[in-house]
C-alpha positions in Angstrom: 0.0 0.0 0.0 1.4 3.4 -1.0 1.5 6.4 1.3 -1.4 8.0 -0.6 -3.5 4.8 -0.2 -2.8 4.7 3.5 -4.5 8.1 3.9 -8.0 7.7 5.4 -9.3 10.2 2.9 -8.0 8.3 -0.1 -10.7 7.6 -2.7 -9.9 5.0 -5.4 -11.4 5.9 -8.8 -9.8 3.0 -10.7 -9.2 -0.4 -9.2 -8.1 -3.6 -11.0 -7.5 -7.0 -9.4 -5.9 -10.0 -11.0 -6.6 -8.5 -14.4 -5.7 -10.7 -17.4 -6.2 -10.0 -21.1 -5.5 -12.9 -23.5 -6.1 -12.6 -27.3 -6.9 -15.8 -29.1 -4.6 -16.7 -32.1 -4.4 -19.5 -34.6 -1.0 -20.8 -33.3 -0.7 -19.5 -29.7 -2.8 -17.1 -27.6 -1.3 -13.7 -26.9 -1.1 -12.8 -23.2 -1.3 -9.0 -23.4 -1.8 -8.3 -19.6 -1.0 -10.6 -16.7 -2.4 -10.3 -13.2 -2.6 -6.5 -13.1 -3.3 -5.1 -9.6 -3.6 -1.3 -9.7 -5.3 1.3 -7.6 -5.6 4.9 -8.8 -6.8 7.6 -6.4 -8.9 10.6 -7.0 -6.9 13.6 -8.3 -3.8 11.5 -9.1 -1.8 11.9 -12.3 -0.7 8.3 -13.2 1.6 7.5 -16.1 1.8 4.0 -17.6 5.3 3.5 -19.1 7.0 0.5 -20.6 8.4 -0.9 -23.9 6.3 -1.1 -27.1 3.9 -4.0 -26.8 3.8 -4.2 -23.0 0.1 -3.6 -22.8 0.0 0.1 -21.7 -2.7 1.0 -24.2 -4.5 -2.2 -23.7 -4.8 -1.4 -20.0 -6.0 2.1 -20.7 -8.6 0.7 -23.2 -9.8 -1.9 -20.6 -10.4 0.9 -18.1 -12.3 2.9 -20.8 -14.4 -0.1 -21.8 -12.8 -0.2 -25.2 -11.3 -3.7 -24.6 -12.8 -6.8 -23.0 -11.0 -8.6 -20.2 -10.3 -12.4 -20.0 -10.4 -12.6 -16.2 -10.1 -10.5 -13.1 -12.0 -7.4 -12.1 -12.1 -3.7 -13.0 -13.9 -0.9 -11.3 -14.1 2.7 -12.4 -15.7 5.0 -9.8 -17.1 1.9 -8.1 -18.8 0.9 -11.4 -18.0 -1.5 -14.2 -16.1 0.1 -17.1 -19.3 -0.2 -19.2 -21.4 1.6 -16.5 -18.7 4.3 -16.2 -18.7 4.8 -19.9 -22.5 5.2 -20.0 -22.3 7.6 -17.1 -19.7 9.6 -19.1 -17.3 9.3 -16.2 -14.2 9.8 -18.4 -12.8 11.6 -21.4 -10.4 9.9 -23.8 -7.6 11.5 -25.9 -6.2 9.2 -28.6 -2.6 9.2 -30.0 -3.9 11.0 -33.1 -6.2 14.0 -32.7 -9.2 12.3 -34.5 -10.8 15.6 -35.5 -13.3 16.0 -38.2 -11.5 18.1 -40.9 -14.8 19.6 -42.3 -15.8 21.0 -39.0 -14.3 24.1 -37.4 -12.3 23.9 -34.2 -15.3 25.1 -32.2 -17.7 22.6 -33.9 -15.3 19.7 -33.1 -15.2 20.6 -29.4 -19.0 21.1 -29.4 -19.8 17.7 -31.1 -19.9 15.4 -28.0 -22.1 17.9 -26.1 -24.5 18.3 -29.1 -24.8 14.5 -29.2 -25.9 14.7 -25.6 -28.6 17.1 -26.8 -27.6 19.9 -24.6 -28.8 23.5 -25.5 -26.7 25.0 -28.3 -26.0 28.2 -26.5 -24.7 26.3 -23.5 -22.6 24.0 -25.7 -21.0 27.0 -27.5 -20.1 28.6 -24.2 -18.5 25.5 -22.7 -16.6 24.8 -25.9 -15.2 28.4 -26.0 -14.2 28.1 -22.3 -12.3 24.8 -22.8 -10.5 26.2 -25.9 -9.4 29.2 -23.9 -8.0 26.9 -21.2 -5.8 25.0 -23.7 -4.6 28.3 -25.2 -6.7 28.3 -28.4 -8.8 31.3 -27.8 -9.2 33.1 -31.2 -8.9 29.8 -33.2 -12.5 28.8 -32.9 -13.3 29.4 -36.6 -10.2 27.7 -37.9 -10.3 24.2 -39.4 -8.1 21.4 -38.1 -6.0 21.3 -41.3 -5.1 24.9 -40.6 -3.5 24.0 -37.3 -0.2 22.4 -36.3 -0.1 18.9 -34.8 0.3 20.3 -31.3 -2.7 22.6 -31.7 -4.8 19.8 -33.1 -4.0 17.7 -30.0 -5.0 20.6 -27.8 -8.4 20.7 -29.6 -8.7 17.0 -28.7 -8.0 17.7 -25.0 -10.5 20.6 -25.0 -13.1 18.3 -26.5 -12.4 15.5 -23.9 -12.7 18.0 -21.1 -15.9 19.6 -22.4 -18.4 17.4 -20.6 -16.3 17.6 -17.4 -15.3 14.0 -17.0 -14.0 12.9 -13.6 -11.2 10.9 -15.3 -9.1 11.9 -18.3 -7.5 9.0 -20.2 -4.7 9.9 -22.6 -3.0 7.4 -24.9 0.4 8.9 -25.7 -1.1 12.1 -27.0 2.2 13.9 -27.6 4.2 11.0 -29.0 4.3 12.3 -32.6 5.4 15.8 -31.7 8.8 17.4 -31.6 10.5 17.7 -28.3 10.1 21.5 -27.9 6.3 21.3 -28.7 6.0 18.2 -26.5 7.7 19.9 -23.5 5.5 23.0 -23.9 2.3 20.9 -24.0 3.5 18.9 -21.0 3.7 22.1 -19.0 0.3 23.2 -20.2 -1.2 19.9 -19.3 0.4 19.9 -15.9 -1.0 23.4 -15.2 -4.4 22.3 -16.4 -4.4 19.3 -14.2 -3.3 21.3 -11.2 -6.1 23.8 -11.8 -8.9 21.3 -12.3 -7.7 18.4 -10.1 -9.0 15.7 -12.3 -7.7 12.2 -12.2 -5.5 11.5 -15.3 -4.3 8.1 -16.6 -1.6 8.8 -19.2 0.3 6.4 -21.5 3.8 7.3 -22.6 7.1 5.9 -23.8 9.0 8.9 -22.5 10.7 8.7 -19.1 11.1 12.5 -18.9 7.5 13.1 -19.7 6.3 10.5 -17.1 8.6 12.1 -14.4 7.5 15.6 -15.2 3.8 15.0 -15.3 3.1 12.2 -12.8 2.3 11.8 -9.1 2.6 8.0 -9.7 4.5 6.1 -12.3 3.5 2.6 -13.2 6.3 0.6 -14.8 5.3 -2.3 -17.0 7.3 -5.2 -18.4 7.5 -6.6 -22.0 4.7 -9.1 -22.9 3.0 -10.5 -21.1 2.4 -7.1 -19.7 2.7 -7.0 -15.9 3.4 -4.2 -13.4 7.1 -4.4 -12.2 7.0 -1.3 -10.1 4.8 1.5 -8.9 6.8 4.6 -8.1 5.2 7.5 -6.1 6.8 10.8 -7.1 8.4 12.9 -4.4 8.3 16.0 -6.6 6.0 18.9 -5.7 2.5 19.0 -7.4 3.2 22.4 -8.9 6.0 22.1 -11.4 7.9 24.4 -13.8 10.2 23.7 -16.7 13.2 24.3 -14.5 12.3 21.2 -12.5 13.8 19.0 -15.3 17.3 20.2 -14.3 16.9 19.4 -10.6 18.6 16.6 -8.8 15.3 15.2 -7.6 14.0 15.0 -11.2 17.2 13.3 -12.4 17.2 10.8 -9.5 13.5 9.9 -10.2 14.2 9.5 -13.9 17.0 7.1 -13.0 14.7 5.1 -10.7 12.2 4.7 -13.6 15.0 3.7 -16.0 16.3 1.1 -13.5 12.8 -0.3 -13.1 12.4 -0.6 -16.8 15.7 -2.4 -17.1 14.8 -4.8 -14.3 11.4 -5.5 -15.9 13.0 -6.5 -19.2 15.2 -9.2 -17.5 
């Protein structure tokens, strides 16, 4: 049990127990996830990190009810993933922005709320507020193809936050971006998380990104994907770009690197 979980006020929003995902195959079944035990508390920023094919995205998709499980249990806000999805308990940001190119930025952010049949005036106001929070005020009438990759991904984040989900799930949203843009969006995301205090589950291949963003880092092994270490970050919740050069940051990055190396053995 972590220090956070020992707190009497700790509230788990995601809980998995003995979770397994096995895909059938003609020759030999693929064991994607093996006996995953994980507890994520309210307001935590949890990164899943590990080598390609270790099941990070599969675990995220299981939590989001986008992937079935073979055995074990999963609870999201004390509901099944299916019930949580129907209750709109989470927002999901994919690796690619998945925007509709023929709709404006504002219309893309409005779309999920329109599908919920909320009043148009209310939907427009919410969409504009979310775009402002991700630094895109003034771009409402642009089309996705007129924006950079980083700006498109910010539109996706604004769209995911529009219906005020309790949990934000992000599947390597900045992986295709250059390092400068990625670091800038990391800082924006960290500030947004600090302001809104939502629970975030974040998939990444980047040690630096995981260390900068997370309150907890879940290190996974090569297939079959299993958790080899769960590292609670000692870094302050409020972070700046200068933190990357600190001794505490460097030491935590080395701890994650060592866990990844041990998991590969």
